[in-house]
Structures are given as C-alpha cells and as structure tokens.
Wavefront OBJ file of the C-alpha trace (Angstrom):
o trace
v 1.914 -13.722 56.108
v -0.354 -10.943 57.316
v -3.011 -9.058 55.334
v -0.760 -6.048 54.666
v 1.967 -8.228 53.118
v -0.477 -10.225 51.020
v -2.115 -7.027 49.635
v 1.343 -5.702 48.736
v 1.940 -8.784 46.605
v -1.610 -9.006 45.170
v -1.870 -5.443 43.822
v 1.174 -5.692 41.489
v 0.148 -9.202 40.476
v -3.273 -7.894 39.448
v -1.999 -4.724 37.755
v 0.697 -6.421 35.643
v -1.750 -8.316 33.341
v -3.800 -5.125 32.928
v -0.674 -3.203 31.966
v 0.425 -5.878 29.489
v -3.037 -6.094 27.911
v -3.155 -2.306 27.619
v 0.238 -2.220 25.896
v -0.763 -5.029 23.553
v -3.988 -3.306 22.505
v -2.082 -0.075 21.912
v 0.365 -1.840 19.600
v -2.131 -3.613 17.389
v -2.929 -2.442 13.865
v -5.735 0.065 13.865
v -8.626 -0.792 11.533
v -8.303 2.452 9.497
v -4.609 1.689 8.797
v -5.456 -1.894 7.835
v -8.215 -0.635 5.515
v -5.819 1.840 3.872
v -3.284 -0.935 3.322
v -5.927 -3.291 1.923
v -7.143 -0.660 -0.562
v -3.643 -0.488 -2.089
v -3.142 -4.231 -2.624
v -2.934 -5.572 -6.179
v -1.709 -4.562 -9.617
v -2.053 -1.040 -10.967
v -1.496 0.505 -14.391
v -1.602 4.178 -15.284
v 0.104 7.332 -16.416
v 2.281 10.135 -15.199
v -0.021 13.136 -15.541
v 1.353 15.404 -18.264
v 3.303 12.584 -19.910
v 0.398 10.374 -20.988
v 1.724 10.070 -24.564
v 5.031 8.647 -23.321
v 3.425 5.399 -22.147
v 2.108 3.660 -19.095
v 3.612 2.759 -15.768
v 2.815 -0.294 -13.655
v 2.913 -0.903 -9.952
v 2.237 -4.046 -7.928
v 1.626 -3.887 -4.187
v 1.754 -6.986 -2.000
v 1.629 -6.488 1.748
v 4.086 -3.697 2.561
v 6.147 -4.234 -0.615
v 5.791 -2.553 -3.971
v 7.286 -2.981 -7.422
v 7.255 0.095 -9.695
v 8.049 0.095 -13.410
v 8.150 3.591 -14.891
v 8.253 4.989 -18.403
v 11.744 3.736 -19.238
v 14.069 0.885 -18.337
v 15.884 2.961 -15.683
v 12.703 3.437 -13.681
v 12.346 0.026 -12.059
v 12.180 -0.016 -8.269
v 11.362 -2.424 -5.490
v 10.533 -0.892 -2.132
v 9.020 -1.501 1.252
v 6.618 1.080 2.614
v 4.731 2.272 5.649
v 1.492 4.206 5.958
v 1.866 6.824 8.692
v -1.243 6.935 10.866
v -3.739 9.769 10.826
v -2.351 11.879 7.981
v -4.515 14.026 5.730
v -4.176 13.362 2.884
v -3.001 9.769 3.377
v 0.769 9.361 3.155
v 2.968 6.536 1.909
v 6.674 6.406 2.833
v 8.643 4.000 0.653
v 12.248 2.945 1.079
v 13.805 1.674 -2.145
v 15.339 -1.749 -1.589
v 16.557 -2.362 -5.156
v 16.647 -0.366 -8.358
v 18.004 -0.526 -11.896
v 19.355 3.011 -11.521
v 22.575 2.950 -9.455
v 22.750 4.534 -5.999
v 18.982 4.489 -5.401
v 18.992 1.777 -2.723
v 17.922 3.175 0.632
v 16.368 6.329 -0.830
v 13.133 7.306 0.915
v 10.234 8.502 -1.225
v 7.309 10.245 0.483
v 4.005 10.495 -1.351
v 0.384 11.296 -0.715
v -2.304 9.003 -2.088
v -6.027 8.508 -2.438
v -8.054 5.557 -3.660
v -11.598 5.120 -4.875
v -13.681 3.365 -7.530
v -10.766 1.207 -8.691
v -8.287 4.042 -9.065
v -5.222 5.255 -7.189
v -3.745 8.754 -7.296
v -0.185 9.336 -6.062
v 1.589 12.676 -5.784
v 5.238 13.140 -4.825
v 8.215 15.385 -5.334
v 10.567 13.930 -7.925
v 13.696 14.450 -5.825
v 14.558 11.894 -3.119
v 14.133 12.402 0.638
v 11.590 15.233 0.403
v 8.371 15.734 2.301
v 5.237 14.885 0.298
v 3.137 17.590 -1.359
v 0.357 19.123 0.740
v -2.379 18.418 -1.841
v -3.063 16.661 -5.141
v -3.535 19.970 -6.932
v -0.058 21.157 -5.935
v 1.442 22.521 -9.165
v 4.809 23.278 -7.609
v 7.776 22.497 -9.850
v 8.988 18.977 -9.275
v 5.655 17.450 -8.205
v 4.791 14.273 -10.101
v 1.220 12.984 -10.082
v 0.310 9.462 -11.157
v -3.195 8.316 -12.041
v -3.487 4.518 -11.854
v -6.278 2.005 -12.373
v -6.596 -1.401 -10.805
v -5.677 -4.237 -13.170
v -7.934 -7.252 -12.790
v -6.202 -10.610 -12.817
v -6.778 -12.923 -15.779
v -8.524 -15.463 -13.552
v -11.062 -12.867 -12.434
v -11.646 -11.795 -16.038
v -12.330 -15.391 -17.068
v -14.674 -15.874 -14.131
v -16.473 -12.648 -14.968
v -16.854 -13.575 -18.617
v -18.247 -17.026 -17.811
v -20.327 -16.079 -14.784
v -23.537 -16.087 -16.887
v -23.111 -19.742 -17.917
v -25.147 -22.036 -15.712
v -24.192 -25.421 -17.150
v -21.637 -26.682 -19.600
v -22.283 -29.950 -21.431
v -19.460 -31.965 -22.930
v -20.116 -34.464 -25.672
v -17.646 -37.305 -25.663
v -17.872 -39.538 -28.728
v -15.195 -41.982 -27.554
v -17.529 -44.389 -25.716
l 1 2 3 4 5 6 7 8 9 10 11 12 13 14 15 16 17 18 19 20 21 22 23 24 25 26 27 28 29 30 31 32 33 34 35 36 37 38 39 40 41 42 43 44 45 46 47 48 49 50 51 52 53 54 55 56 57 58 59 60 61 62 63 64 65 66 67 68 69 70 71 72 73 74 75 76 77 78 79 80 81 82 83 84 85 86 87 88 89 90 91 92 93 94 95 96 97 98 99 100 101 102 103 104 105 106 107 108 109 110 111 112 113 114 115 116 117 118 119 120 121 122 123 124 125 126 127 128 129 130 131 132 133 134 135 136 137 138 139 140 141 142 143 144 145 146 147 148 149 150 151 152 153 154 155 156 157 158 159 160 161 162 163 164 165 166 167 168 169 170 171 172 173 174 175
C-alpha cells in the first residue's frame, strides 16, 4: 500500500468520529430547555383568571407528562408536551392523550408560560389546534389565562415544620 492509498483511507477514518461526535452534541438537550422543563415539574394549584369564584384547578407535571383537572368534571386531561426551543415567551405544546370529554384525544393545545417565585402563568386560546397568544396581556376573545402556585408535598411540609427541632427524646416506661 503506498502513501496515497493509505491517506485516502485515513482521512475518512479520522473524519467519521468527528462527524458522529458533532451530530451527537447537536442532538443533546440544551441546558436552557432542561432548565425550563425542570421549572415546570411538580404539583400546581390555581385559578382561571376571571373565574376565581368558580373554584380552583390543579395540574401535575412529571417529566414530559401533565395531568390537568379543571373547574368541572368534564375538564380532566392527561397529555404529553414539548417545549419548543428559543421561543419568546416560552411555549408549551401539549397533545391530549386521554380526557373525560369525548373526542379530545389527540387534540394539540399550544400555550405560552412563565415561571417565577413558585408560580406559573399559562395563557392559551380556548379552542383546540390554535397558535398560542403573543403575550400574557392578550385580551383577545377566547384567551384563557391561568395563575398557578406550586403545591408543596406533605413530606416537605412536615420536614419544614420540624426543621427547628434538634433532638427528640422518647420516654419508654416499659423497661
């Protein structure tokens, strides 16, 4: 094998790992997207703005799945969602996987959201398969805005309420 033939084999052999590593790094989750997803995790409770007297809604987010329970028994949805990269404001695109209301499976709901200080604000058009509003102050007919607050788990509440206790002494009289 001469030098020309060996260089012809070596160049692709050296470039292939670089190409594969470049593709792999381009496909990994970007830290801002991971941070957005992390900020949504947990249980939320809140209100539909303008309908506060009607009651509260709850939402639980685990990974890329969410469970939504609205103001009445027909508003119960399970969905999977994605967070499109580099959108301002942040967007959430949910696909309903199961619902109490018939014919809602597969419906795509697009919303904008923001988080901060233990709260979550969502805004969306109430009809299915619509683009999300452009802003949270959008007063266009059909825009629903939810204000939610993070619900702390019972375990965390117990830990928080007992965090000031340094020692607990038990008296056992059965010796």
